[in-house]
C-alpha positions in Angstrom: 66.1 131.9 100.9 65.6 130.2 97.5 67.7 127.2 96.2 69.2 129.4 93.5 70.2 132.1 96.0 71.7 129.5 98.3 73.7 127.9 95.4 74.9 131.4 94.4 76.0 132.2 97.9 77.7 128.8 98.2 79.7 129.5 95.0 80.8 132.8 96.4 81.8 131.3 99.7 83.8 128.6 97.9 85.7 131.1 95.7 86.6 133.2 98.7 87.8 130.0 100.4 89.9 129.2 97.4 91.6 132.6 97.6 92.3 132.2 101.3 93.6 128.7 100.7 96.0 130.0 98.0 97.3 132.7 100.4 97.5 130.3 103.3 99.7 127.8 101.4 102.0 130.6 100.2 102.4 132.0 103.7 103.4 128.6 105.0 106.3 128.3 102.5 107.3 132.0 102.9 107.6 131.7 106.7 109.3 128.3 106.7 112.0 129.0 104.1 112.6 132.6 105.0 113.4 131.8 108.7 115.3 128.7 107.9 117.6 130.6 105.6 118.1 133.1 108.5 119.7 130.2 110.5 116.7 129.0 112.6 116.9 125.2 113.2 114.1 122.7 112.5 112.5 122.9 116.0 112.6 126.7 116.0 110.9 126.8 112.5 108.3 124.4 113.8 107.6 126.7 116.8 106.6 129.5 114.4 103.5 127.4 113.4 102.5 126.4 117.0 100.1 129.3 117.5 98.7 128.8 113.9 97.6 125.3 114.8 96.7 126.1 118.4 94.3 128.9 117.5 93.0 126.8 114.7 91.9 124.4 117.5 90.3 127.3 119.4 88.5 128.6 116.3 87.0 125.2 115.4 86.0 124.7 119.1 83.9 127.9 119.2 83.4 128.5 115.4 80.5 126.1 115.2 78.6 128.1 117.8 79.4 131.4 116.1 78.3 130.0 112.7 75.0 128.7 114.1 74.3 132.0 115.9 75.4 134.5 113.2 75.4 132.5 110.0 78.1 131.2 107.7 78.3 134.5 105.9 79.5 136.2 109.0 82.1 133.7 109.8 83.4 133.9 106.2 83.9 137.7 106.5 85.5 137.3 109.9 88.0 134.8 108.4 89.0 136.9 105.4 89.3 140.1 107.5 91.5 138.2 110.0 93.8 136.9 107.2 94.2 140.5 106.0 95.3 141.6 109.5 97.7 138.6 109.8 99.4 139.6 106.5 99.5 143.2 107.4 101.5 142.3 110.5 104.2 140.8 108.3 104.1 143.5 105.6 104.3 146.7 107.7 106.6 145.6 110.5 110.3 146.5 109.8 112.4 143.5 109.1 114.2 143.9 112.4 110.9 143.5 114.2 110.1 140.2 112.6 110.9 138.2 115.7 109.7 134.7 116.6 107.1 136.1 118.9 105.7 138.6 116.3 105.6 135.9 113.6 103.9 133.5 115.9 101.2 136.1 116.7 100.7 136.7 113.0 100.4 132.9 112.4 97.9 132.7 115.2 95.6 135.1 113.3 96.3 133.2 110.1 95.2 130.0 111.7 92.0 131.6 112.9 91.3 133.0 109.5 91.9 129.7 107.7 89.6 127.7 109.9 86.8 130.2 109.8 86.7 130.3 106.1 87.1 126.5 105.8 84.3 125.8 108.3 82.0 128.3 106.4 82.6 126.5 103.0 82.6 122.9 104.3 79.4 123.5 106.2 77.7 125.2 103.3 78.1 122.0 101.2 75.7 120.1 103.5 73.1 122.9 103.2 73.2 123.1 99.4 74.0 119.5 98.3 71.5 117.8 100.6 71.5 114.0 101.1 70.9 112.8 97.5 72.6 109.4 96.8 76.2 110.1 95.8 75.7 113.9 95.4 77.0 115.0 98.8 80.0 112.6 98.4 80.9 114.1 94.9 80.5 117.7 96.1 82.6 117.2 99.2 85.3 115.4 97.2 85.4 118.2 94.6 85.6 121.0 97.2 88.2 119.3 99.3 90.3 118.3 96.3 90.2 121.7 94.7 91.2 123.3 98.0 94.2 121.1 98.4 95.2 121.6 94.7 95.1 125.4 95.3 97.0 125.1 98.5 99.7 123.3 96.5 99.7 126.1 94.0 100.2 128.4 97.1 103.2 126.4 98.2 104.9 127.0 94.8 103.9 130.7 94.6 105.2 131.3 98.1 108.5 129.7 97.4 108.9 131.4 94.0 107.9 134.8 95.3 110.5 134.5 98.1 113.2 133.8 95.5 112.1 136.7 93.2 110.9 139.6 95.3 111.6 138.8 99.0 109.5 138.1 102.1 107.6 141.3 102.7 106.7 142.1 99.1 105.4 138.6 98.7 103.2 139.0 101.8 101.8 142.3 100.3 100.9 140.5 97.1 99.0 137.8 99.1 97.3 140.6 101.1 96.0 141.9 97.8 94.5 138.5 96.8 92.7 138.1 100.1 91.4 141.7 99.9 89.9 141.2 96.4 88.2 138.0 97.7 86.7 139.9 100.7 85.4 142.8 98.6 84.0 140.5 96.0 82.2 138.4 98.5 80.8 141.5 100.3 79.5 142.9 97.0 78.1 139.8 95.3 76.6 137.8 98.2 72.8 138.2 98.7 71.0 137.3 101.9 72.4 134.8 104.4 73.8 131.3 104.3 73.5 128.7 107.1 71.2 130.8 109.4 69.2 128.6 111.8 66.3 129.3 114.0 67.6 127.4 117.0 70.7 129.2 118.1 73.4 126.9 119.7 74.8 127.6 123.0 78.4 127.4 124.2 77.3 124.7 126.6 76.6 122.5 123.5 80.2 122.6 122.2 80.7 118.8 122.6 78.8 116.6 120.3 76.5 113.9 121.6 76.8 112.0 118.3 79.1 109.0 119.0 79.9 108.6 115.3 81.1 112.3 115.0 83.3 111.9 118.2 84.9 108.6 116.9 85.6 110.1 113.5 87.1 113.2 115.1 89.6 111.1 117.1 90.5 109.2 114.0 91.0 112.5 112.2 93.3 113.7 114.9 95.7 110.7 114.4 95.3 110.8 110.6 96.5 114.4 110.2 99.1 114.0 113.0 100.5 111.2 110.9 100.8 113.4 107.8 102.3 116.5 109.5 104.8 114.7 111.7 107.0 114.2 108.6 105.5 116.5 105.9 105.4 120.0 107.6 109.0 120.6 108.8 111.1 117.4 108.4 110.4 116.9 104.7 111.2 120.4 103.3 114.2 120.7 105.6 115.4 117.2 104.4 114.9 118.2 100.7 116.9 121.5 101.1 119.7 120.1 103.4 120.3 116.4 102.7 119.3 116.5 99.0 120.6 120.0 98.5 117.5 121.4 96.7 117.0 125.1 96.4 114.0 126.6 98.2 111.9 127.0 95.0 112.7 123.4 94.0 111.6 122.0 97.4 108.5 124.3 97.5 107.7 123.4 93.9 107.9 119.7 94.5 105.7 120.0 97.6 103.3 122.1 95.6 103.0 119.4 92.9 102.5 116.8 95.6 99.6 118.8 97.2 98.1 119.5 93.8 98.2 115.9 92.9 96.8 115.0 96.3 93.9 117.4 95.6 93.1 115.9 92.3 93.0 112.4 93.8 90.6 113.7 96.5 88.4 115.3 93.8 88.1 112.0 92.0 87.9 109.8 95.1 84.2 108.8 94.3 85.3 107.5 91.0 88.4 105.8 92.3 86.5 104.1 95.1 83.7 102.8 92.8 81.4 105.8 93.3 79.4 104.3 96.1 79.0 106.2 99.4 81.9 105.1 101.7 81.4 103.7 105.2 83.5 103.3 108.3 84.8 100.0 106.8 86.3 102.0 103.9 88.1 104.4 106.3 89.4 101.4 108.2 91.1 99.5 105.4 92.5 102.7 103.9 94.1 103.7 107.2 95.8 100.3 107.8 97.0 100.3 104.2 98.4 103.8 104.6 100.3 102.8 107.8 102.6 100.5 105.8 103.9 103.2 103.4 105.9 105.3 105.9 107.5 102.1 107.2 108.6 101.1 103.8 110.0 104.6 103.1 111.9 104.6 106.4 113.2 101.1 105.8 114.6 102.2 102.4 116.3 105.1 103.9 117.7 103.0 106.8 119.2 100.5 104.4 120.9 103.2 102.3 118.8 103.0 99.2 118.9 106.1 96.9 117.3 108.7 99.2 115.8 110.9 96.5 114.1 108.0 94.8 112.8 106.4 98.0 111.4 109.7 99.4 109.9 111.0 96.1 108.3 107.7 95.0 107.1 107.0 98.6 105.5 110.4 98.8 103.5 109.8 95.6 102.1 106.5 96.9 101.5 108.0 100.4 99.7 111.0 98.8 97.3 108.9 96.8 96.3 106.7 99.8 96.2 109.6 102.2 94.0 111.7 99.8 91.5 108.8 99.5 91.4 108.4 103.3 90.9 112.1 103.9 88.2 112.3 101.2 86.3 109.5 102.9 86.5 111.3 106.3 85.3 114.5 104.8 82.2 112.7 103.4 81.5 110.8 106.6 81.5 113.9 108.9 78.7 115.4 106.8 76.8 112.2 106.4 76.9 111.6 110.2 75.2 114.9 111.0 72.0 116.8 110.1 71.4 120.3 108.7 70.8 122.0 112.0 74.0 120.7 113.7 76.3 120.7 110.7 78.3 123.8 111.7 78.7 122.5 115.3 79.8 119.0 114.2 82.1 120.2 111.5 83.7 122.5 114.0 84.3 119.7 116.4 85.7 117.5 113.6 88.1 120.2 112.4 89.1 121.0 116.0 90.4 117.4 116.1 92.0 117.9 112.7 93.8 121.0 114.0 94.9 119.2 117.2 96.5 116.5 115.0 98.3 119.1 112.9 99.6 120.8 116.1 101.1 117.7 117.6 102.4 116.6 114.2 104.1 119.9 113.7 105.7 119.8 117.1 106.9 116.2 116.7 108.1 116.9 113.2 110.5 119.6 114.4 111.4 117.6 117.6 112.2 114.2 116.0 114.0 115.7 113.0 116.1 117.9 115.2 116.9 114.9 117.5 118.0 112.9 114.5 120.0 115.8 113.1 122.6 115.3 115.8 123.6 112.1 113.9 122.2 112.5 110.4 119.4 114.4 108.7 118.2 111.1 107.1 117.9 109.5 110.6 115.7 112.5 111.7 113.3 111.8 108.8 113.2 108.1 109.7 112.2 108.9 113.2 109.3 111.1 111.8 108.3 108.3 109.5 108.1 105.8 112.3 105.9 108.1 114.3 103.7 108.6 111.2 103.2 104.8 110.9 102.3 104.5 114.6 99.7 107.3 114.3 98.2 105.7 111.2 97.9 102.3 112.9 96.0 103.9 115.7 93.7 105.6 113.1 92.9 102.2 111.7 92.1 100.8 115.1 89.7 103.7 115.9 88.1 103.4 112.4 87.1 99.9 113.2 84.5 101.3 115.6 83.0 103.7 113.0 79.4 102.8 112.1 78.0 102.5 108.6 76.4 105.8 107.8 72.8 104.7 108.4 71.2 108.1 108.9 68.1 106.8 110.8 70.3 105.0 113.4 72.8 107.8 113.7 70.4 110.7 114.0 68.3 108.7 116.6 71.5 108.6 118.7 71.9 112.3 118.7 
């Protein structure tokens, strides 16, 4: 396949990924706020996303093998089709049938869909960008940043649609967006993307690359640290303790994620433009670990909660976005073309594991603190976040500098 054809297909994959990301963010806010307003507590709301995260782990575990055997084009179509099915379960089921079990099943499919499309797009970057000095870093940062910005837009759209047209009509609109992306990709894409001659086997699921394994563990704790207070505790805190309406809470979280995405996109410029190393990831993680401690201390000593949380979120978002962008570059720099789908799958499996444990602990700690005070519940979550980030920093100390000759020889 020619370079021009590969670039064209990569652009199509990316646009489809953007559409799925927009829908994924909107679904998250729709499910969270819809069921919270029905009277579900924080832990019950968190449970709705358990299968989403769990099946994201499973998808990343085997998705690399599927991509290496059938190509990234196939995994993209699998992801978009699965997202359509997940939304259809919410659209066509009578309201009385929208039980916890049914929504968990729908979220399971949504988690599979999101990670299949993400793996397809992230892996395609390595194939198209190559290893030119700074080029891969810039492309990865731009893709990751734009994805998170669109996810933030999805947060706002989901919250707004819930306020305007209700839950099921909103899901139907999202189903239309994903359907257009699927049809467009099927019509416009030419040839394959990411096909390899040596097909990977399921016995090769675990990477032999030490750098990939260490980075994956660091990624687990990094995203566990974010989601332990951001996924459930924060939106519930905004709507209950601060008294915000759903669209206000969703809108603020949307702006945060959009800003987070922009910081990721410009991470190469912010961090001097040079390719980052394990040392970069280390100092960013230790710096980040201080921020939730400061937010928690401010809340504990009774400072103005809205000011403390909102200002703290902005600072946390900037530091977290830079750390995440460095990770996203390192995982691709630590691997080669033939193993990119496998190693990206392993890396995002760890990412999904971190989100899963973060989601569970977010609901658990916040609900535990709710027996006394909603603010105390958020403080518990912030302390857990700081602990996870400190562990991330310790693990990052062991990351090698991305010397390709040394790393690939170790594979």
